[in-house]
N, C-alpha and C positions, 0 to 999 in steps of 0.2 A: 199588262200581265204581271201578276204577283208571284214571285218565286221565293223559295226558302234559302236561296244561295247568296244572300247579301250580308250575312253575318260575319263574325270575326274569322272563322275557319276558312270560309271560301275566299275572303279578302286576303288572308295570309297566303293561301295557295296561289292566288293570282299574282301576288307580289314576289313569290318565291321565298317566303319566310321560312325560318328554321327556329328550333329551340335554342335558348341562350346557353352559353357555356357557364362553367362554374365562376370564373372571374367576371363574366358579364352579369351574372346574378348578384355577385358581391357589389359591383359598381352600382347596380340598380338599387339594391337594398340600402347602400350608404346614402344615396340621393334621397330616398324616401325617408330615411331617419333624419336627415338634415331638414327636410321640409316639415317633418313632424315636430321638430324642436321649435320651428317658427310658426306653428299652427295657431290660428286664431279661432278655430272652430272645427267641427267634424269634416273630414276630407274623405271623399269617396274614391277609393283606389280602383284601378282597372281589374276586371275579372281575370284577364289573361294578357300576356304580352309576348311578342316574338321579335326576332332580329332579322333584318335584311342585310345581306353582305354588300354594303356599299361604303366606300371610304368617305363619302360626303355626309356631314351631320344632318340628319333628317328625323322627323317624328310626326306621327299622325294618330288619330283616334277614329275608330268606327265601332259603333255600339258601345260595348264595354271592353273592347280590345285595344291595346296600345301597340303601336309599331315603333321600334327604335332601330336606326341603322347602326352598323358596327362603328362607323365614324362618330356617331353621337355618343355611344357608350364610352368611347375613348376621349371624349372632349371634357374640358374643365367646366363647361357650361351645362352639364347633364342635368343637374338639379333645377336650374332655371327653366330649361326647355320642358322638363317633365311638369314643372309647376304650371306652365302655360297650357300644356295638354290636359292637365287635370282641370283647368278652367273650362275646357270643352266637355270633359267627362262629367263634371259636377253640375252641368246644365243639360239641356235637351239636345245639344249639338251632336253628341255621339249617336244617340238613338235616331235623330233625324237623318244623319248620314246613312245609317244602316237601313232605314225605311226607304230612302230614295234609291239605294242600291238594289233593294228587293223589288222595285217597280220595273226594273229592266233586267234583261238577260246579259250577264257578263261571262261569256265563255272563256275557258282557260286559254291563255296565249299559246300558240304553237310556233315553234322555231322553224324557219324556212332555211333550206340549204342554201348557203351563200357560195357563189362561184369564186374560185381563186383567180388571181391575176393571170396565171399561165394556163388555165383550162381552155381546151379548144371549143369553139362554138360553131354550130351549123347554121348557116344562113339560107333561108328558103325564100325564093322570089315567087310570090303567088301570081296567078293569072287574074284577070278582071272579074271573072265569075266567082273565083274563090275569094277575092277581096270583098265583093258584095255579100257573099255568104257569111264571111267572118264579121263584117260590119253588122249584119242583121242579128247574128248570134250574140255579138257583144252588146247590142242594144237590149236583147232579151235578158241577158245576164244582169245588165244595169237595172232594168225594171224589177227583176226578181230580188235583187239586193235591196233596192229601196223599199219594196213591199215587206221584205223580211225585217228591215230596220224599223219600219213603222209598227210591225206586229210585235217586235220584242220590247217596245216601249221606248221612252225617252223623247217622244215628239213634243209632249207638253213641256218637258224640261227645256227644250230648245226654244220654245216660244216664250217661256218665263225666265229665260237666262238673265236678262237685266235685273229682274226682281231678286233672283237668288244671288246674283253677284253683290248687290247692295246689302242684302241680308248678311251674307258671310263676311263681308268687310267689317260690318259693325260687330259681328261676333268675335272677330280677331281682337278688336280693341277691348272687348269684355274679358276675353281670356288673358290678355296682358294685365288688366287690372287685378284679376284673380291671382296671377303670379306675383304681382306687387304686394297683395295682401299677405302672401306667404313670405315676404321679405326678400323677394328675388327681382325687384325692379331694376337695380343697377346691373346685376348680372345678366338679366335678359336683354337689357339695352346694349350691353357690351357684345353679347352674342349676335344681335341683329346688325350691329355696326361691322363686325368682323366677317360674318358669313352670309348675310342677307342683303346688305346695302349694295354690294357689288353687282348683284343680279337684277337690280331694279332698272327699268327702262320706261320711256314714255308710253302711256296708254291713251291714245286719243279717244275722247268721249267715253271715259271709263264708266260713267253712269249708264251707258247703253250696252255694256259688255258683261260677260260672265266672270270677269276677273275677281277672284275670291279674296285677294289680300290687298290691303291698303298700302300706300307708299311707306316704305320702311322708315324713311326719315321722320314722317309724322308719328309713327309708332314709337320711335326712339325719343322724340320730343315729349310725348305724353308720359312715357316712363320716367324720363329725367325729372319731370315736374311733379311726380308723385312723391309726397312726403312720407318718410317712414313712420310706421305706427308707433307712437310713444308707449312705453311700458307704463301700466297703471301704478300710481303711487298710493301706498296704504295710508289712510288718514291717521293722524296722531290721536292717541287716546285722550289726552288732555291738552287744551290750548296752553301754550307757553306765554306767560306775561312778560312784556318788555320791561327791562330794568330802567330806572330813572336816568335821564341823560345829564342831570346836573344837581346841584344842592337844592335844598328846600327853598321855596319862594319866600323872600323876605317881605314882611309887612311894614307898616309905618313905625312900629315899636321894635323892630329887629327881626331876626329870622324866626320863622314859624316853627316852634318846637312842640313836641307832643307832651301833654301833661301826664305826670305819673298817675298810676291807678291808686286811689286812696286805700282800697282794700288790701293791696300788696304791702303798703306801709304799716297798717295795723297788724298784719300777720307777722311781719318782722319784729314789731315791738313786743307782741305777746310771746314770741319765741325767745326774745332776749331775757325776759323775766325768769324764765325757767332754767337758764344757764347758771352754773356755779360761779361765784365771784371770788377774787383773790385780793386781799387788802395789802397795804404796804407793810403792816406789822408782820404778817405771815411771811412776807418775802425776807424781812430782817432775821426772823427766827431761823429760817432755812439757811441763811448765809452763815450765822454763828455756829450752827451744828456742823 
């Protein structure tokens, strides 16, 4: 069943999202400007974003909408995590997530009243006939719930869970490399070591599961091995010739000297003929006066 409720607004409502405050907008804008300074090409920014009141640093993308937790906006790794999420946003990952959400019905979560420790409880001891009736009624409810679950969609996703798990694990590596291209490789690796590595646990037969994230240690290893992009150096206008490293090479008759230009000698001789001359007699006359 295809529904229009898989986009960013419905997603934010399901997560309990809210509009960002002024200081949260400032922190977000500062991170975007930092990534723009390291930009190697056009970056597609999210169409909208919202905040989830959670102290844990978290972020995600659905369609063109970005989700940031309050703890993420307060973290020093905000720019690195946004760069990773932009890696999903600048590919088909965000749109694919929204398309999958539209294939199933995700009703809004309803809070159930929780009993307090001191609340009195009523205990009913049923008879045998009542027990059989309740069992039959419960079986009917189970069948109805399974039928509704099949009708709302998601059955195919359950069958293809191993395929989707493998796909999303590869996409995480791709998003990490996109963040590295924005100059955030070391910062993202530091964030994963501090906030994600502690939550890793063994996943038996991970290739048969729908686990969407690869092991954090492997992600950190790939990010650490990523070399920073070198700044392009402008070519020189003219090549610089190297200076001679020693005196001229000596031949069999002595050092090799450059012969003077004959035309330069004739020019000096002709110039000397036109200069006035002073004799010794003129010098004596000047002295007697």
